C-alpha positions as CSV (number, residue, x, y, z in Angstrom):
1,M,108.0,110.9,88.0
2,L,107.4,108.5,90.5
3,H,110.4,108.1,91.5
4,Q,110.8,111.6,92.9
5,L,109.2,109.7,95.9
6,S,111.6,108.9,98.3
7,A,109.8,105.9,99.8
8,I,109.5,104.6,96.3
9,A,112.0,102.3,95.5
10,E,110.8,100.8,91.6
11,A,107.6,102.0,90.1
12,A,106.5,100.4,86.8
13,V,103.0,101.6,85.1
14,I,100.9,99.6,82.7
15,G,97.4,100.0,80.5
16,M,94.3,98.7,81.9
17,P,91.4,98.4,79.9
18,S,88.8,100.9,80.8
19,E,85.1,100.7,78.7
20,Q,85.1,105.1,78.9
21,W,88.7,106.2,78.4
22,G,89.8,102.6,76.5
23,E,92.9,102.3,78.5
24,T,94.0,104.0,81.9
25,G,97.3,103.3,83.7
26,M,97.9,101.4,87.0
27,A,101.4,102.7,88.5
28,I,102.8,99.3,90.4
29,V,105.0,100.7,93.2
30,A,107.6,98.7,95.3
31,V,108.1,100.7,98.3
32,K,112.2,100.8,100.0
33,S,112.5,99.1,103.6
34,G,111.3,101.5,106.0
35,H,109.9,103.5,104.6
36,S,105.9,103.6,103.9
37,I,104.2,105.5,102.0
38,T,99.9,105.3,101.1
39,E,97.9,105.8,98.0
40,A,96.6,108.7,98.8
41,E,100.2,110.6,99.5
42,I,101.2,109.2,95.6
43,H,98.1,110.5,94.4
44,A,99.0,113.9,95.6
45,H,102.1,113.7,94.1
46,C,100.7,112.8,90.4
47,A,97.8,115.4,90.2
48,A,100.3,118.4,91.3
49,N,102.9,117.4,88.7
50,L,101.0,115.3,86.1
51,A,97.9,116.3,83.8
52,R,94.5,115.1,84.8
53,F,95.1,112.3,81.8
54,K,98.4,111.5,82.7
55,R,97.9,109.9,86.4
56,P,97.0,106.2,86.9
57,H,94.1,105.4,88.2
58,A,95.2,102.4,90.6
59,I,97.6,101.8,92.6
60,K,99.2,98.4,94.0
61,F,101.6,97.9,95.9
62,V,104.3,94.9,95.7
63,D,107.5,93.8,97.5
64,A,109.7,94.1,94.0
65,L,109.1,94.2,90.7
66,P,109.5,91.3,88.2
67,R,113.0,91.1,85.9
68,N,113.6,89.5,83.0
69,A,117.3,88.2,82.4
70,T,118.8,91.6,81.4
71,G,117.4,92.9,84.8
72,K,114.4,95.3,82.8
73,I,111.2,95.1,84.8
74,H,109.5,92.4,82.9
75,K,106.2,94.2,81.5
76,P,104.4,91.1,80.0
77,T,104.2,89.5,84.1
78,L,103.0,92.6,85.6
79,R,100.0,92.2,82.9
80,K,99.5,89.1,84.0
81,N,99.3,89.2,87.3
82,F,97.1,92.6,88.1
83,A,95.4,93.3,84.2
84,A,91.4,92.4,84.4
85,P,91.0,90.3,81.6
86,K,88.3,91.8,78.7
87,A,85.2,90.9,78.5
88,T,85.8,89.3,75.2
89,D,88.8,87.2,76.6
90,A,86.6,85.8,79.4
91,A,83.8,85.6,76.8
92,A,85.9,82.8,75.0
93,A,87.6,81.4,78.7
94,S,83.5,80.1,78.5
């Protein structure tokens, strides 16, 4: 759905822990060179095309998405780089 925007080269959505909902979406977006797009424009596009519970709550911009050896987007790397640690993970680390 995010690929409908002409400025987006590639995008992925990962789940983020949420106290209220259990999990919410975070969109990680790579913008095409020579283009620009704002979080507000992406949120507006999602609001017009997705149900409220399906919209990403956060948007992060990267130069390129990490890929595995077969060329697929490597979501474990995205989760490691962008996901906030769960409260139980933080307590175990201390």
